[in-house]
N, C-alpha and C positions, 0 to 999 in steps of 0.2 A: 515898716517893720515886717520882716518875713519869717516864716517858719524855718528853723534850721535843723531841728532834731525832734524825733518822736520816739519815745521809749515805752515798751510794755513792761509792767512790773506785776507779775502774778502774786497773789496773796496766798500763803500756805501756813499750815500749822495750827489754825484756829477756825477752820471752816465749820460753820454750824451745820448740824445734821439736816435741817431744812424740812424734815417730815416726809420726804419722798419715800415711796414704798421700798425702793431698793437700798436706800440709805447711803450716806457718804461718810468718809472719815476726815479727820482734821487736816490731813496732809493732801487732800484733793483740792484742786484749785477751781472754785466756782466764781471767784471774783478776781479782777485784775485792775490795777491802776494804769493810767496812761499819762505820761508827762510830756508836755510840749514845751520846747525851748525856742525862743525867738533869736534872731541874729543880733539882737541888742541885749540879750541875757535875761529878758523877762520870761518867767516860767509860769505855766498853768498846769493844774492837776485835774484829771478826770477819773471816773470810775466806770467799770463795765461789769454787769452781772452776767458774765460768761467766762468759761475757763481760760486761763492764761494761754494755753496752747492755741485755742481758736483765735484769741485776740492777736497773738504773735503772727499767726498765719494771715489774718486779715490785714495787718499792717504791711505785710510784704506786698499785697495788692495795692494798698492805699498810699504807701509812702511816696511813690513817684509823683503822685498828684498833690502831695502835701508839701514836700520840701520846696521852698521858694514861693509858696503861696502866702497870701496876706495873713499875718497873725492877729489882725484887728478887725476881721470881718467874719465872725463865727457863722452867722446864718448863711452868708454867701458861700463860704468854703464848704460847709456841711452839705448844702443843697447840691453843689457841684459834685461832691463825692457820691451822693445818692444818685444823681443823674447819670454819672459816668460808670456806675457799677450795677445799673439796673439788671442786666442780663447775667450777673455773676452772683446773684443771691439776695435780691431785695427782701428785707424782713428777717434775714438770718444773721450769721456771724458778722458779716460786713456792716449791717445796720447797727448791730450791738457795738462794734468797735467805733463806728462813727459817733455813737452816743458819747463815749468817753472823750473822743477828740473834741466834740462840740463843747462839752463841759469845760475842758482845759482851755479852749479858745475864749469862751466867755470869761473864764477866770483871768486870762491875760488882758482881755478888753477892759474889765473892771479895774484891774491894777493900773493900767496905763491911764485911764480916765479918772482914777481916784474915786470911783463910785462902786457901791454894791451892785451886783448883777440885777437885783430886783428893781432898782431905779432905772437901769438901762432897758429892762423889759417893759417899762411903761409907768413905773411908779410904785412906791410902797403903800399898800392899802392897810397894812397891819404891822405892828412891831413885835408881836408875840403870837404864839400858836400853841395849842394843846397837843403834845405828843401822846400817842397811845403806845403803851408797852406791848410789843408783839412777842407772844410766847407760844411755844409749841404745846399742843394738847397732849395730855397724858392721863394716867389713872387719876381718879378724884383726889387722893391724898397728895400726890405729886403736884397736881394743879394748885391745890391749896397752898403748898409751900412756895411755889413759884410766884403766885399772886401776892402772898404776904411779903416776899422779898421785894417785889415791885412796888408795893405800897410803901415799904420802908424807904425806897429810893425817891419817893415823892410823886409817882405816877397816879393820875386820877382818871385814867382811861386805859383799858386793856383789850387786846384782841387775842383770842385763843384760836389756834388753827391746826389743821392736819391731824397727825397722830392717829388715834383710834376712831375719831369722830366720823360717823357714817360708814365705818368699816367693820363694826362688830354687831351692835344692836341699838335700837331706838332707846331702850332702857338705859344703856350705858351713856348714850349721848345726853339724855335728859339729866342723869345723875351728875355728869360733869358740869353741865350748865347750872344746875341747882347749887352744886358745891361752890362754883365760881361766884354766883350771885350772893350766896350767904357769906362768903369770905370777904368780898369787897364792899358789901352793903348796897343800899338803894341809890346812893348819890354818885357812885363811880360808874362811868360808862363801860359797857361790855359789848364787844363785837365778836362774832363767830365766823370763822373761815373754814368751810368744809374742805377746801383744797381740791376742787373738781378738776384741776389740771394735772392731778396725779395720774400715773400710768393706769390704764384700764379702769377709770372711774366707773362704778357700776350703776349709778343712780340717774333717774330722769325726773321729769316734772312732778309725778305723784309723790315721790319721796321728798322732793324739795318743798312742795307746798305743805305736806304734813309736818315737816321739820320746821318750816317757817312759822306755822301756827304755834308749835311748842315754844319756839324761841321768843315769840311775842309775849307769851305769858310771863317770861322772865325779864321783860323790858330790855331786850337786846337791841342795840342801836342800829346794827345792820347785819345782814346775812350775805356772806361773801363766797363766791365761787361754788354755788350750790349745784351747778351743772357743768358739763364738759365745756371747755372754753370756746368751741366753735358752734355751740347750740344756740344760735341767734334767736330762732323762733321760740325755743323753750324759755329763754330769758325774757323775751317780750311778754309771753303769757304769765310767767312767774312774777315779773315786776308789776303787771296789771293786777294780779289777784292776791299777792302776798300781803299780810297785815303789817309788814315792817319793810324798811328800805332794803333794796337789793343792790349789791356791788359786784363788779367784775372788771376785767380788762387788762390784767397784769401781763398776759402773754402776747397781746397785740403789739405790733410795731408800725411806726409811721402813721401820719395823720389820716391817710387814705383808708386804712383798715378800721379806723374808729368811726368814720362817717355813718355807715348804716346803723351802728349801735346808738349813735346820738340822734340821728334823724328819725329812727323808729322807736326811740325811748326804751331801749332794751334794759336799761339799768336806771337806778336813782342816783348812784354815785359811780363815776368812772375812775379807773385806777391804772393809768399808764405808769410805767416804770422809767424814770428819766435815764437810767443806765442801760436801757435796752431799746427804748422807743425811737431813738434818734437824737436824744439829748434835750437840752433846755429849749432849743429852737423849736423842735417838734412839739414837745409837751406843752409849752406855753400856748401854741396855736390850738392844740387839742382842748386845752382848758378854756380858751376863749369861745371855741365852738360849743363846748359843753354848756357854758354859761348862757349862750344864746338859746339853748334848748331847755334851760331850766334844770340842768343836771350838774351836780357838784363835783368838782375835781378833788379827789382824795389820792395823792400820789402813793403808788406802791413803793415800799422801800425796805426790802429784806437786804440790807445794804451795808455800806462802809461809811466812814466819817465824811468822805468826799461826796458820796451820794446823798447823805443826810444834809450836808451843806447846800447842795443844789436844790433839794426839796424845800428847804427853808426859804431860799430865795424865790422859788416858784410860788409858794403859798403866800409870801408877802405881796407878790405882784398880782395874784389871782383876784378876780372880782368877788368870788365867794369861796371861802375855805374855812374849815374848822379844825382839821387835824393834820398831823404828819406822823408817819410810821417810824418807830424807833425800836429796833431789836433790843431785848434786854434779857441777860447780859450780852455784850457784843465786843469781843476783843478788837475786831476790825473797825470799831468806832472808838472805843475808849483808848486803846493802845496807840492809835494813829494821831490823836489830838495832843497838842502842846499843853492845853488846859482842859480839864473835864467840863462838859456841859452841865449846868445846874438848873433844876426846875425851881420855879418860885413857889410861894405858898399855895397858889391856885393850881399847881401842876402844869404850868406853862413854861415854854422855852422862849427866851428872847431871841429874835431873829437878828443875826449879825449884820452890822451896818458898815463893816470895814470893806475896803475895796475888793473887788472880785467876788469869789464865793464866800469870803468873809471869815474863814476859820484858819487858824495857824496850826501847822502839823508838827508832830514829833518825829524828827528824822531817824532817831534810834528805834522808835516803834515801827516805822515803815521798813527800816532795814531788817528788823527782827522778822517781820512777817513776809518779806520778799527774799529771804535768805541772802541778805547782804547787799541788795541793790540800794544805792544811795540816790537821794534826790540831787 
C-alpha cells in the first residue's frame, strides 16, 4: 500500500487567542490538518500546531519523498523525511509538518491492522485518563466564571496559563491562584502555566522560585514554563529547589533536543507536543526515555480533535501517565468530532479502542473550519 495523496487543511475561524502577548484573531491559522490517502483508498488524518501557510510550504518540499512511499511504515517514512531534510530546517516547520504526516500514517496503519495505535505502540497500559481543562488566565472574576463552566462540564483538573500571570504583579498572581483554589475546592487538581515561551519573557530563577513557593501553599500540582524555554541551567536549578513539580518542553522538537533535559533531570514532567515534536513516533520514544529517567510524560496539547486523539493513544501506551491536556471550550475539538467526548463521574475520558487514532470525525465540522475543504 503506497501513499497517493497528501493534503493540507488549514483551520480557520475559531483560532483560540492562546495568550500570546501580541494576540491572535479567530481567522488566523495556527493549526492545520493533514490528510494522507493511500492508493487503496485508506485515509489517515494528522494535526499540526503550525500555520497552514507553513504546512503547505513544507509539503511542497516533502511531497516528492512521500508520494509512492509506504503507507504502512510510519516510523520508517517519518525518519526518512527527517534524515533527508536535515539541512533544510531540522526542528522548524518541516519537523512540524512531518508530525502531522506521522500521525496520519499511524492512523492508516491502525485502520489496516484493525488495531488502536496504542496497541501498535507496544500495548495499552490504561483504558482511561484524567483530562485537565486548559484555560487561559484572566482577571480573578473571569477565572472564576471559566472554572465554574469547566466544573459543570465534568472536569476534575484544571490548568490556568498565560494571560496576566507574571506580567503585572505578584499580588495579582496570588489573587488569581487563590480565587481558583476557592472556586474548585481542595479535591480538584490545579496546575499553573506561566507561559515563559511568550515573547520577551522577563523573569528568571529568583522570580520562579518565589512564585513556586507561593503556588505550593495552594497545593498546585505543577508549575509550567516558569522560565524561558532554552534556559536549561535555570530549569535544572529550579527543579532541584522548587517545593512542587516543574514542567516544560512544549517548544522542543525531535528526540535529540530532549536528551539533555532528561539526562540532567531539568524537569519533573516533560511536555512534548505530538503535533510539533515529530509525531507519535518521536513522542513515544521521548516518553520511554523520560520513563527511564524517572520523569513523567505529560503531553502538551493546545490542540485539535486529531491531536487529542493522538495524545490519548500515547498516554494509553505510556509506562507512566496521569493526565492529558484538553482545551475548554475548543471548537477545533468539539466541532470536528462526530460525537462529543464525555467525561465519566470521576472526570476521566475513556481512551478510544477503535482502529487507528480511534475517533470518528464530523466532515461538516471540518469543512466549516477549513473553509470548504472536504475529507
